[in-house]
C-alpha positions in Angstrom: -4.6 -27.9 -30.9 -5.3 -30.0 -33.9 -8.2 -29.5 -36.1 -10.2 -32.5 -37.0 -13.0 -32.8 -39.5 -15.4 -35.6 -38.9 -18.1 -36.8 -41.3 -20.1 -39.2 -39.3 -23.9 -39.8 -39.3 -23.9 -41.5 -35.9 -24.6 -38.3 -33.9 -24.1 -40.0 -30.6 -20.9 -41.5 -31.6 -19.7 -38.2 -33.0 -20.5 -36.5 -29.7 -18.5 -39.1 -27.7 -15.5 -38.8 -29.9 -15.6 -35.1 -29.9 -15.5 -35.1 -26.2 -12.9 -37.7 -26.0 -10.6 -36.1 -28.6 -10.9 -32.8 -26.9 -9.2 -34.1 -23.9 -6.3 -35.0 -26.2 -5.8 -31.6 -27.7 -8.0 -32.1 -30.8 -10.8 -29.9 -31.8 -13.4 -31.8 -33.9 -15.9 -30.2 -36.2 -18.6 -32.8 -37.0 -21.0 -33.1 -39.9 -23.6 -35.9 -40.4 -24.3 -35.0 -44.1 -21.5 -35.7 -46.5 -22.0 -32.8 -48.9 -21.8 -30.4 -46.0 -18.6 -32.0 -44.9 -17.0 -31.8 -48.4 -17.9 -28.1 -48.5 -16.1 -27.7 -45.0 -13.0 -29.1 -46.5 -12.7 -26.3 -49.0 -13.9 -23.6 -46.6 -11.4 -24.2 -43.7 -8.1 -25.7 -43.0 -8.1 -29.0 -41.2 -5.3 -31.3 -40.1 -7.2 -34.5 -40.7 -10.4 -36.0 -42.0 -12.1 -38.8 -40.0 -14.6 -40.4 -42.4 -17.3 -42.9 -42.0 -18.4 -45.0 -45.1 -22.1 -45.5 -44.5 -23.5 -42.1 -45.0 -26.9 -40.6 -46.3 -26.9 -39.2 -49.9 -23.4 -40.2 -50.8 -21.2 -43.1 -49.9 -18.0 -42.6 -48.0 -15.9 -44.1 -50.6 -17.2 -41.4 -53.1 -16.5 -38.7 -50.3 -12.9 -40.0 -50.1 -12.4 -39.6 -53.8 -13.9 -36.2 -54.0 -11.7 -34.8 -51.1 -8.6 -36.4 -52.4 -9.1 -34.6 -55.7 -9.7 -31.4 -53.9 -7.3 -31.3 -51.0 -4.0 -32.9 -49.8 -5.5 -33.9 -46.2 -4.7 -37.1 -44.3 -7.8 -39.3 -44.2 -8.7 -42.0 -41.7 -11.7 -44.2 -42.5 -13.7 -45.3 -39.5 -16.4 -47.7 -40.5 -18.4 -50.8 -39.3 -18.2 -52.3 -42.9 -15.9 -55.1 -42.7 -15.8 -56.1 -46.4 -12.2 -56.3 -47.5 -13.1 -54.7 -50.8 -14.2 -51.6 -48.9 -11.0 -51.4 -47.1 -8.9 -52.0 -50.3 -10.9 -49.4 -52.3 -10.6 -46.9 -49.5 -6.8 -47.1 -49.4 -6.4 -47.2 -53.2 -8.7 -44.1 -53.3 -6.3 -42.2 -51.0 -7.3 -42.9 -47.5 -4.2 -43.2 -45.1 -5.7 -45.6 -42.6 -8.7 -47.7 -42.1 -10.1 -48.4 -38.5 -13.0 -50.8 -38.2 -15.8 -50.1 -35.7 -16.1 -50.8 -32.9 -12.8 -49.6 -31.6 -11.3 -48.1 -28.5 -11.1 -44.3 -28.8 -7.5 -44.6 -27.4 -6.5 -46.6 -30.5 -8.0 -43.8 -32.6 -5.8 -41.3 -31.0 -2.8 -43.3 -31.5 -3.7 -43.7 -35.3 -4.3 -40.0 -35.8 -0.9 -39.2 -34.4 0.8 -42.1 -36.5 -1.0 -40.8 -39.7 0.0 -37.1 -39.0 3.7 -38.1 -38.3 3.9 -39.9 -41.6 2.2 -37.0 -43.4 4.5 -34.3 -41.8 7.7 -36.3 -42.6 6.5 -36.6 -46.3 5.7 -32.8 -46.6 8.8 -31.8 -44.8 11.1 -34.1 -46.7 9.7 -33.2 -50.0 10.7 -29.8 -51.7 9.6 -28.5 -55.0 11.6 -30.1 -57.8 11.9 -30.0 -61.5 13.0 -32.9 -63.6 13.6 -31.5 -67.0 11.2 -28.7 -66.5 10.3 -28.9 -70.4 9.0 -32.5 -69.7 7.9 -32.8 -65.9 7.5 -30.4 -63.1 6.4 -31.5 -59.6 4.8 -29.1 -57.3 4.3 -31.0 -53.9 2.6 -28.0 -52.2 -0.5 -28.5 -54.3 0.1 -32.2 -55.1 0.6 -31.4 -58.8 2.6 -32.8 -61.6 2.8 -30.9 -64.9 3.7 -32.7 -68.1 5.0 -30.5 -71.0 3.3 -27.5 -69.2 -0.1 -28.9 -68.6 -1.3 -30.2 -65.3 -2.0 -33.8 -65.1 -5.4 -34.9 -63.6 -4.1 -37.4 -61.2 -5.5 -39.5 -58.3 -3.6 -39.6 -55.2 -2.2 -42.9 -55.9 -1.1 -41.9 -59.5 0.5 -38.7 -58.1 2.5 -40.6 -55.5 3.7 -43.4 -57.8 4.7 -40.9 -60.6 6.3 -38.5 -58.1 8.2 -41.8 -56.7 9.4 -42.6 -60.2 10.4 -39.0 -60.8 12.4 -38.8 -57.6 15.1 -41.0 -59.2 15.0 -40.9 -62.8 16.3 -44.1 -64.4 16.2 -46.1 -61.2 14.2 -49.3 -61.2 11.5 -49.6 -58.5 10.1 -53.0 -57.8 6.4 -53.3 -57.3 7.0 -54.2 -53.7 8.9 -51.0 -53.3 6.2 -49.1 -55.0 3.5 -50.6 -52.6 5.7 -49.7 -49.6 6.8 -46.1 -50.5 3.3 -45.1 -51.7 1.0 -44.5 -48.8 -2.2 -44.7 -50.9 -1.5 -48.3 -51.7 -1.7 -51.1 -49.1 1.5 -53.1 -48.9 -0.7 -56.2 -49.3 -2.1 -54.9 -52.6 -1.5 -57.3 -55.6 1.1 -56.5 -58.2 -2.0 -56.3 -60.6 -3.2 -53.2 -58.7 0.0 -51.4 -59.2 0.1 -52.4 -62.9 -3.5 -50.9 -63.3 -2.3 -47.7 -62.0 0.8 -47.6 -64.1 -1.6 -48.2 -67.1 -3.6 -45.2 -66.2 -0.4 -43.1 -65.9 0.7 -44.1 -69.3 -2.6 -43.4 -70.9 -2.2 -39.8 -69.6 1.5 -39.0 -70.7 2.5 -41.6 -73.4 1.8 -40.8 -77.0 1.5 -44.6 -77.4 0.9 -46.3 -74.1 1.7 -49.8 -75.7 5.2 -48.5 -76.6 5.9 -46.2 -73.6 8.7 -43.6 -74.0 8.7 -42.5 -70.3 7.4 -45.2 -67.9 9.4 -48.4 -68.8 8.7 -51.9 -67.6 11.6 -53.9 -66.3 10.6 -57.6 -66.8 10.4 -59.5 -63.6 11.2 -56.4 -61.5 9.1 -53.3 -61.7 9.3 -49.9 -63.4 11.5 -47.0 -64.2 11.1 -43.5 -65.5 13.3 -42.4 -68.3 13.6 -38.9 -69.9 15.7 -39.0 -73.1 15.0 -35.6 -74.3 
């Protein structure tokens, strides 16, 4: 049985979804207070987080950010907020899917299974690897990348882009490919969004971000990672 963590302040909706998902072999643990829900993420192992955005005391987008930094867990945002900026931010912050309310619970079940399939394929297909261990070391099990022996403090999107570049050192990845291959970024995201994330990565690993040594721009195409040491 799948273990689902739900952070939802609409108690009646939470009860209805809990009963419905139970019929589909999913056990739901629900919290209507975000800080309690965040604590639960660290206290127990869950297969997926179903997260509302409009919550008391802490906005759901902030909850998403906090959870992503603490755990590698699939996240589906379930919200009545229909602002495209909310959806864009949620996906950039690390959510795997965004389902607007109201919705048919049957669609939710389908989305949960789809997200878990993608997550499982990524985890199973990724093995611990080292790319010139004196420079970069990737530890997928903890979603960590070490640079010259020190763990980088990365958002989910930063981790996924850097891991993608490291997967094929020297290969040029177009911005379109990066958007498609990086699940934290919506395929509809602008090139500027990717450029911003690349800029943040450079600030964390380059001695001089304006003349990068590792993450190289390829004019008109995208980016590649080079290791010359």
